[in-house]
C-alpha positions in Angstrom: 74.8 111.4 85.2 75.2 108.6 87.0 77.6 108.7 90.2 80.0 105.4 91.2 80.7 105.4 94.9 83.4 102.8 95.7 84.1 101.7 99.7 84.5 98.2 100.8 82.7 97.6 104.0 79.6 100.1 103.9 77.4 97.1 104.6 78.4 94.0 105.9 80.0 91.6 103.3 76.6 89.4 103.0 74.8 92.9 102.6 72.3 92.6 105.4 72.9 95.6 107.4 74.9 99.3 107.1 78.1 98.5 109.2 78.7 101.3 111.7 81.4 104.1 111.2 82.0 107.6 110.4 83.0 107.2 106.7 80.2 104.6 106.1 77.7 107.1 107.7 79.5 109.7 105.4 78.7 107.8 102.1 75.3 107.3 102.7 74.5 111.2 103.5 76.4 111.5 100.4 74.6 109.2 98.2 71.3 110.2 99.3 72.4 114.2 99.0 73.2 113.1 95.1 70.2 111.4 94.6 67.8 114.1 95.9 69.7 116.4 93.0 68.3 114.0 90.6 72.0 112.0 90.3 71.8 108.1 89.7 73.6 106.9 92.6 75.2 103.5 93.0 77.7 102.2 95.8 80.0 99.2 95.4 82.1 97.5 98.0 82.9 94.1 98.9 81.7 90.7 100.0 82.0 87.2 100.8 79.5 86.7 97.7 77.3 88.8 95.4 75.1 90.8 96.7 72.5 93.1 95.7 70.7 95.3 98.5 70.1 99.1 99.4 69.8 101.5 102.1 67.8 104.8 101.9 66.9 104.0 98.2 70.3 103.9 96.8 71.5 100.7 95.0 74.2 99.0 96.9 76.4 96.1 95.0 78.7 93.5 96.8 81.2 92.0 94.6 83.4 88.9 95.7 87.2 90.1 96.5 89.9 89.1 98.3 90.3 90.0 102.4 93.9 88.7 102.1 94.7 91.3 99.4 95.8 95.2 100.0 92.7 97.7 100.6 93.5 99.2 96.8 93.7 95.6 95.4 90.9 94.3 97.1 88.8 98.0 95.3 90.2 97.3 92.0 88.4 93.1 92.5 85.6 95.1 92.7 85.8 97.5 89.7 86.8 94.6 87.7 83.6 92.9 88.1 81.7 96.4 87.1 83.8 98.5 85.0 81.3 97.8 82.1 78.4 99.4 84.3 80.4 102.6 84.2 80.9 105.0 81.1 84.2 107.0 80.8 81.2 109.8 81.1 80.4 108.6 84.9 81.7 110.0 87.6 83.5 107.5 90.1 83.8 108.7 93.7 86.4 106.4 96.4 85.0 106.4 99.7 88.5 107.4 101.4 91.9 108.0 98.6 93.0 104.8 100.6 91.3 102.6 98.2 92.2 105.3 95.2 94.0 103.7 92.2 94.8 105.3 88.9 91.5 104.8 86.1 93.0 104.9 82.5 90.7 106.4 80.5 88.6 107.5 83.0 88.9 111.5 84.3 85.8 112.4 86.4 87.4 110.8 89.5 86.9 112.5 93.1 88.9 110.4 96.5 87.7 111.8 99.5 89.9 112.4 102.4 88.8 112.1 105.6 91.9 113.8 107.6 95.2 112.9 108.7 96.0 109.2 110.0 98.8 109.0 109.8 100.1 111.0 112.9 99.4 108.1 114.6 98.1 104.9 113.2 101.1 102.4 113.0 103.8 104.5 114.5 102.5 103.4 117.6 103.6 99.7 117.6 107.2 100.7 117.1 109.1 100.0 120.1 110.5 103.2 122.1 114.1 102.8 121.3 113.0 102.6 117.8 110.5 106.2 117.8 113.7 108.1 118.9 116.1 107.5 116.5 116.6 107.7 112.3 114.9 104.5 112.2 111.5 106.1 113.9 112.2 109.5 111.8 112.1 107.3 108.1 109.2 105.2 108.9 107.4 108.5 109.7 108.8 110.4 106.5 107.9 107.0 104.2 104.4 107.6 105.6 103.7 111.1 104.2 105.4 110.1 101.1 102.5 107.4 100.9 99.8 109.4 102.4 101.1 112.3 99.4 100.7 109.5 97.1 97.2 108.6 97.5 96.2 112.3 97.6 97.8 112.2 93.7 95.9 109.5 92.3 92.7 111.6 91.8 92.3 115.1 89.7 89.8 116.1 92.2 90.1 115.2 96.1 87.4 116.8 99.2 89.2 116.7 102.4 87.2 116.9 105.6 89.6 119.3 107.3 92.3 121.9 106.7 94.5 120.3 108.6 95.4 117.9 105.4 94.9 120.4 102.7 97.4 122.9 104.5 99.8 119.9 105.7 100.3 119.1 101.5 100.5 122.1 100.6 103.7 122.0 102.8 105.4 118.8 100.8 104.1 119.6 97.4 104.1 122.4 94.4 100.8 124.4 95.0 99.6 123.4 91.7 98.9 119.9 93.2 95.9 120.8 95.2 94.7 123.5 93.3 91.8 120.8 92.6 91.1 119.9 96.6 88.1 121.8 98.1 87.6 121.6 101.6 84.1 120.4 103.3 83.8 120.2 106.7 81.9 117.0 108.0 78.5 118.1 109.2 75.5 117.4 112.3 71.8 118.6 112.1 71.2 120.7 115.0 68.7 119.8 117.9 65.0 121.2 118.0 65.7 120.0 121.4 66.5 121.7 124.1 69.8 120.6 126.5 70.1 119.1 129.0 72.7 121.9 130.2 69.2 124.4 130.1 67.5 122.7 132.7 67.4 122.0 136.0 69.7 119.3 137.1 71.4 118.0 140.4 73.6 115.5 138.5 76.4 116.4 136.1 76.5 113.5 132.9 78.9 113.2 130.9 79.2 111.4 127.3 81.9 109.0 125.6 81.0 107.7 122.4 84.0 106.8 120.3 84.9 103.4 119.0 87.0 101.8 122.3 90.5 101.4 121.1 94.2 103.5 122.1 93.9 106.5 119.5 90.6 107.2 120.5 91.7 107.9 124.3 90.1 105.6 125.9 93.2 105.4 128.3 92.7 108.9 128.6 88.7 108.4 130.0 89.9 105.7 131.9 91.7 107.9 133.7 89.0 110.4 134.1 86.4 108.7 135.3 88.4 107.4 138.4 89.7 110.8 139.2 86.7 112.9 138.8 84.1 109.8 140.2 86.7 110.4 143.6 86.3 113.8 143.8 82.6 114.6 142.7 79.7 112.2 143.7 77.4 114.0 141.4 78.7 112.9 138.0 77.7 110.3 136.1 79.4 109.1 133.2 77.7 107.3 129.8 80.1 105.1 127.1 78.9 104.6 124.1 80.8 102.7 121.5 82.5 99.1 121.0 86.2 97.8 119.8 89.1 96.2 120.9 89.5 98.0 124.3 86.0 96.6 125.3 86.9 94.4 127.9 90.0 96.5 129.2 86.9 98.9 130.1 84.9 96.9 131.9 88.1 95.5 133.7 88.7 98.7 134.8 85.3 101.0 134.8 82.8 98.1 134.9 82.2 97.9 138.8 82.0 102.2 139.0 78.1 102.6 140.0 78.0 106.2 138.3 79.3 104.1 134.8 77.1 103.2 132.0 78.9 101.7 129.5 76.3 100.6 126.1 75.8 101.5 122.6 73.5 103.3 120.2 72.1 102.6 117.2 72.2 104.6 113.7 70.1 107.7 114.2 70.3 107.2 118.2 72.9 110.1 118.3 70.7 113.3 119.4 69.1 111.6 122.4 72.0 110.6 123.6 74.1 114.2 123.2 70.5 115.6 124.3 70.5 113.9 127.9 74.3 114.9 128.8 75.7 118.1 129.7 79.4 116.8 128.4 80.9 115.3 125.8 84.6 114.0 125.7 86.9 113.4 122.4 90.2 112.7 123.9 91.7 111.5 120.3 95.3 110.6 120.2 95.6 111.0 116.8 93.8 110.3 113.5 90.7 112.9 113.1 88.9 114.9 110.5 86.4 116.6 111.4 84.4 114.3 113.8 81.1 113.6 113.6 81.1 113.1 117.3 82.2 116.3 117.8 79.6 117.4 115.0 76.4 115.3 116.6 77.3 116.1 120.5 77.5 120.4 119.3 74.8 120.1 117.5 73.0 119.0 120.6 74.2 121.5 122.9 76.4 119.5 124.7 79.6 121.2 125.6 83.1 119.0 124.1 85.9 119.0 125.7 88.5 118.0 122.6 92.6 117.0 122.0 93.8 119.7 120.0 94.3 116.5 117.1 93.3 117.1 113.5 90.6 119.1 112.5 88.6 119.4 115.5 91.0 122.7 115.5 89.0 123.5 112.3 86.0 123.2 114.3 86.8 124.5 118.4 87.4 128.2 119.3 89.1 127.5 123.0 86.1 128.9 125.8 84.0 130.1 123.3 82.1 127.0 121.8 83.4 124.2 123.6 87.5 123.4 125.2 90.4 121.9 123.3 94.3 121.3 125.0 96.8 118.6 124.7 95.8 114.9 125.1 96.5 113.9 128.0 94.4 113.0 131.5 94.9 115.6 133.0 94.7 118.8 131.0 91.1 116.5 130.7 90.7 116.2 134.3 91.0 119.5 135.1 88.8 121.4 132.9 86.2 118.5 133.7 86.7 119.7 137.0 86.3 123.1 136.0 83.0 123.1 134.6 82.1 121.0 136.8 82.3 123.7 139.9 80.7 126.4 137.0 77.6 125.1 135.8 77.1 128.6 134.7 79.6 128.3 131.5 78.4 125.1 130.9 75.0 126.9 129.9 77.1 130.0 128.4 79.3 127.3 126.2 76.2 124.8 125.4 74.5 127.9 123.2 78.0 128.2 121.5 78.5 125.1 120.7 75.1 124.2 119.3 74.8 127.7 116.8 78.1 127.3 115.6 76.9 123.8 114.0 73.8 125.5 113.3 75.4 128.3 111.5 78.8 126.5 110.0 78.6 122.8 110.0 74.8 122.2 108.9 73.8 119.2 106.6 72.7 122.0 103.8 75.8 123.6 103.9 77.0 120.4 103.4 75.2 119.3 100.8 75.5 122.4 98.6 79.2 122.4 98.2 79.4 118.8 97.6 77.1 119.9 94.5 79.0 122.5 93.3 81.6 119.9 93.5 79.6 117.3 91.4 78.8 120.4 88.7 82.7 121.2 88.2 83.7 117.2 88.0 80.4 116.8 85.4 81.9 119.6 83.7 85.4 118.6 83.0 86.8 121.9 84.7 
C-alpha cells in the first residue's frame, strides 16, 4: 500500500533542510511510523524549483508552485504535477485540513485537523469597535462556516484533540463526524531525572514557543518582569523565533537572569530536563501542544492556558496547572510554585507519568495504523 502525504512546507522551498514547526515534526513522525509498518510513503510539498530529497529515509518531493495563490490552490498545483504517480487505490493524506480539497475518484483520503485555529487568529486584527458589534459576530460565524467546510472535504479526519470534534458535533449533524478519529499528539518520556528531583538553589523556567502574540509573548514579558522583581533565584530561558523576537530583546534583553535562544530538532528533552517549570501561555489556536507534552515528558511542571487541546491533557493541581490566559493568573501560580518546591516535585512526577501512560509515541503509532488499515479496507 502506498501513502502520499501533502503539506506545503515540510522542508524549505529549496529542499535543503527541514523547517521547524509542530506540523512538520508531526508529519515526519507519521511518515517514519508508516514506513516502519511496511507502507511505501512519500511526502509532497511546494518549492521554488522542483527537487527530490529525503529525511529519515522518507522521500520528499518538491514541486514548483505559486505562493500568491491560496493554500488550497498551491496544493492543487503540486498535486497536478504528481497525480500520475498516485493510483485511485492509494491513500492520500493532507497534512492539515486547511490545504485539503476534493479529489475526484479518490475515496481513500484523510485530512489531519490540528486544533481550532480560529478562536483568535484573524479576528485579532479587527478594530475593537468591530469586534463588539454584529459585524464582528458575523465574521466569527463565517470563520466557523469556513472551517466546517474544510472538515467536510475528506471522508476521513484525524483530530489531535477532543476540543475540535466536540465543536463540530455542535454545528453539524452527528453522522458527519462518524469517520472522525481523535489521536492526540505524543512525546517520548525521558529516561533522565528532572531537575525538579535534584537539589538546586535556582528555579529555572522555560518558554519554548514561537515568538508571536497568540503564543503568549506579552504574557511572558509581564511574567518575567514581575517574577524577577519578586525573586532573586529565578532564571528564564526563552527558546524560539518569530516576529516578536525584537520586542522580546527590547523588553528583556537587559535582564541578567534571562537567556533568549533557540534549539533544534531533538534538543527539546535536554532543555526541558534543565527547567523546573514550562510555560504555555497561549491566547488561542492550540491543539494538544507538542511544547506542553515535551515539557511534561521531561518532568517539567506545566503552567498553561485553558485553551484548545491542552484542556485534554492537564488536570489542574494533578499533573500541571491550567488557567485563563492573563498575566496575573500566571504570575500568581508561578509565585506559589516557587514558594513550594515540594509541589514542584509532586506535579513533576505526575506530569511525566501522564505522558508515559497516555501520550506516548507507541500508542500514537498504533492508533494511526488502525486508521490506515480501516481506510485501506474501504470501511
